[in-house]
C-alpha positions as CSV (number, residue, x, y, z in Angstrom):
1,X,-26.2,7.4,-23.1
2,X,-23.6,10.1,-21.8
3,X,-21.1,12.0,-23.9
4,X,-17.6,10.2,-23.5
5,X,-14.8,12.2,-21.1
6,X,-12.1,13.9,-22.8
7,X,-8.6,12.1,-21.6
8,X,-6.9,14.5,-19.4
9,X,-3.7,13.0,-19.8
10,X,-1.5,12.4,-23.0
11,X,1.4,10.4,-24.6
12,X,3.1,12.1,-27.2
13,X,6.5,11.8,-28.8
14,X,9.2,14.2,-28.1
15,X,10.8,15.2,-31.2
16,X,12.0,19.2,-30.9
17,X,15.0,20.3,-29.1
18,X,12.6,22.5,-26.6
19,X,10.5,19.3,-25.8
20,X,13.9,17.3,-25.2
21,X,15.2,20.1,-23.2
22,X,11.7,20.2,-20.8
23,X,12.2,16.4,-20.5
24,X,15.3,16.7,-19.5
25,X,14.9,19.5,-16.8
26,X,12.1,17.2,-15.7
27,X,14.7,14.4,-15.1
28,X,16.8,16.9,-13.4
29,X,13.8,18.3,-11.0
30,X,13.2,14.6,-10.1
31,X,16.7,13.8,-8.9
32,X,16.9,17.0,-6.9
33,X,13.4,16.3,-5.3
34,X,14.9,12.7,-4.4
35,X,18.4,14.1,-3.0
36,X,16.5,16.3,-0.8
37,X,15.0,12.9,0.6
38,X,18.7,11.7,0.8
39,X,17.8,9.2,-2.0
40,X,20.9,9.1,-4.8
41,X,19.7,9.1,-8.0
42,X,22.2,9.4,-10.8
43,X,20.6,11.7,-13.7
44,X,23.2,12.1,-16.5
45,X,22.7,9.1,-18.2
46,X,18.8,9.4,-18.3
47,X,19.5,13.1,-19.5
48,X,21.9,11.7,-21.9
49,X,19.2,9.5,-23.4
50,X,16.7,11.9,-23.7
51,X,18.8,14.2,-25.6
52,X,20.1,11.8,-28.0
53,X,17.3,9.2,-28.4
54,X,14.6,8.7,-31.1
55,X,12.4,7.1,-29.3
56,X,11.4,9.7,-26.3
57,X,7.9,10.0,-25.4
58,X,6.4,12.6,-22.7
59,X,3.7,12.0,-20.5
60,X,1.4,15.2,-20.0
61,X,-1.1,16.4,-17.7
62,X,-3.0,18.9,-20.1
63,X,0.1,21.4,-21.3
64,X,2.5,20.1,-18.4
65,X,5.1,17.4,-18.7
66,X,4.9,15.2,-15.5
67,X,6.7,12.3,-17.0
68,X,9.0,10.9,-19.6
69,X,9.8,7.5,-21.0
70,X,12.7,6.5,-23.2
71,X,12.3,3.3,-25.0
72,X,15.1,1.2,-26.0
73,X,13.5,-1.1,-28.3
74,X,16.4,-1.8,-30.8
75,X,18.9,-2.1,-28.1
76,X,20.0,-5.7,-26.7
77,X,18.0,-6.2,-23.4
78,X,20.3,-5.9,-20.2
79,X,22.0,-9.1,-19.1
80,X,19.7,-9.3,-16.3
81,X,16.6,-9.8,-18.5
82,X,17.1,-13.5,-18.4
83,X,15.0,-13.2,-15.0
84,X,12.1,-11.9,-17.2
85,X,11.2,-14.6,-19.6
86,X,9.4,-14.0,-22.6
87,X,9.6,-10.8,-25.0
88,X,9.8,-7.5,-23.0
89,X,11.2,-4.0,-23.8
90,X,13.7,-2.0,-21.9
91,X,13.3,1.7,-20.9
92,X,14.3,4.5,-18.9
93,X,12.0,6.6,-16.7
94,X,12.0,9.9,-14.9
95,X,11.5,8.4,-11.3
96,X,8.8,9.2,-9.0
97,X,9.6,11.0,-5.8
98,X,8.1,9.4,-2.4
99,X,5.9,11.8,-0.6
100,X,4.9,13.7,-3.9
101,X,1.5,13.0,-5.3
102,X,2.0,9.6,-7.1
103,X,-1.2,9.5,-9.1
104,X,0.7,10.2,-12.8
105,X,3.2,7.5,-11.9
106,X,0.5,5.1,-11.1
107,X,-1.3,5.8,-14.2
108,X,2.0,5.7,-16.2
109,X,3.0,2.3,-15.3
110,X,-0.8,1.2,-15.8
111,X,-0.4,2.6,-19.3
112,X,2.8,1.0,-19.8
113,X,1.6,-2.3,-18.8
114,X,-1.3,-2.1,-21.3
115,X,0.8,-1.0,-24.0
116,X,3.1,-3.6,-23.8
117,X,0.7,-6.3,-23.6
118,X,-1.1,-4.7,-26.8
119,X,2.3,-5.5,-28.6
120,X,2.3,-9.5,-27.4
121,X,5.4,-8.3,-25.0
122,X,5.6,-9.6,-21.5
123,X,7.3,-7.1,-19.4
124,X,8.6,-3.8,-19.3
125,X,12.3,-3.6,-17.9
126,X,13.9,-0.7,-16.1
127,X,17.1,-0.3,-13.9
128,X,18.1,2.1,-11.0
129,X,21.1,2.7,-9.6
130,X,21.5,0.5,-6.4
131,X,22.2,2.4,-3.1
132,X,20.8,1.7,0.4
133,X,18.7,4.7,0.3
134,X,17.5,3.6,-3.0
135,X,16.3,0.5,-1.9
136,X,14.7,1.5,1.5
137,X,12.5,4.4,0.0
138,X,11.9,4.7,-3.7
139,X,11.9,1.1,-4.4
140,X,9.1,0.9,-1.7
141,X,7.2,3.1,-4.0
142,X,7.7,2.0,-7.1
143,X,6.6,-1.6,-5.8
144,X,3.4,0.0,-4.7
145,X,3.0,1.2,-8.5
146,X,3.4,-2.5,-9.9
147,X,7.1,-2.6,-10.4
148,X,8.9,-5.6,-9.2
149,X,12.6,-5.0,-8.1
150,X,14.9,-8.0,-8.6
151,X,17.9,-8.7,-7.0
152,X,21.0,-5.9,-7.8
153,X,23.5,-6.9,-10.1
154,X,26.5,-5.4,-11.8
155,X,26.3,-3.8,-15.2
156,X,28.9,-5.9,-17.3
157,X,29.7,-2.9,-19.4
158,X,30.6,-0.3,-17.0
159,X,30.5,-2.1,-13.6
160,X,27.8,0.1,-12.1
161,X,25.8,-1.8,-9.5
162,X,22.1,-1.3,-10.7
163,X,18.3,-2.9,-9.2
164,X,16.9,-4.4,-12.3
165,X,12.7,-3.3,-12.0
166,X,10.1,-5.1,-14.2
167,X,6.6,-4.5,-14.8
168,X,4.3,-7.4,-15.9
169,X,2.8,-6.5,-19.1
170,X,-1.1,-6.6,-18.7
171,X,-4.4,-5.5,-20.6
172,X,-5.8,-2.6,-18.6
173,X,-8.8,-0.9,-20.4
174,X,-8.4,2.0,-17.8
175,X,-5.7,3.9,-19.0
176,X,-6.8,4.0,-22.4
177,X,-10.0,6.1,-21.4
178,X,-7.8,8.2,-19.2
179,X,-4.7,8.7,-21.5
180,X,-4.8,10.0,-25.4
181,X,-1.7,8.4,-27.0
182,X,-0.8,9.2,-30.2
183,X,-0.1,6.3,-32.7
184,X,3.6,7.0,-32.7
185,X,3.6,7.7,-29.1
186,X,5.8,5.3,-27.7
187,X,6.5,2.7,-31.0
188,X,7.7,-1.2,-29.5
189,X,8.3,-3.9,-31.4
190,X,5.4,-6.2,-31.9
191,X,5.5,-9.8,-31.2
192,X,3.6,-12.5,-32.7
193,X,1.4,-14.2,-30.0
194,X,1.0,-17.8,-30.7
């Protein structure tokens, strides 16, 4: 029997000001990459979440931050979550840029689906600004990564038009082999499964 391979990727909590600044810079870099392709992706709200939220998790390839997840487990789920029956969690992510290597984005989606399922959740929700270019290009990539897009809605709080996204929670053993996750990486509310 061969030795177990060491995971290349890691999910780690973002706790220091320097780590939060790095995550905010990653979000801004992704927004610029999307803008270069004519895709409008407002980043101010995500950057504010990263700088202010307690529950921020970095997705690392070795020592390089390649993704970021902000969980909103204590926040009321958006009104569109009624289209996703069963318990779920709302997150904010740094979106992938179409045309770039999507291996990390795919692995992150698999890990999120597995992690949510381990907590008894049925789905992970996310929302993006609903612009024409977003629906034409970025959503096609996200669907390929396992996200389902729901019809655009206007948020009751600020009237911004968003496209809700849903990832179905599903146990997937492969991410556990490829991704090391610290026990406090992405705390989610546990749900009693009957």
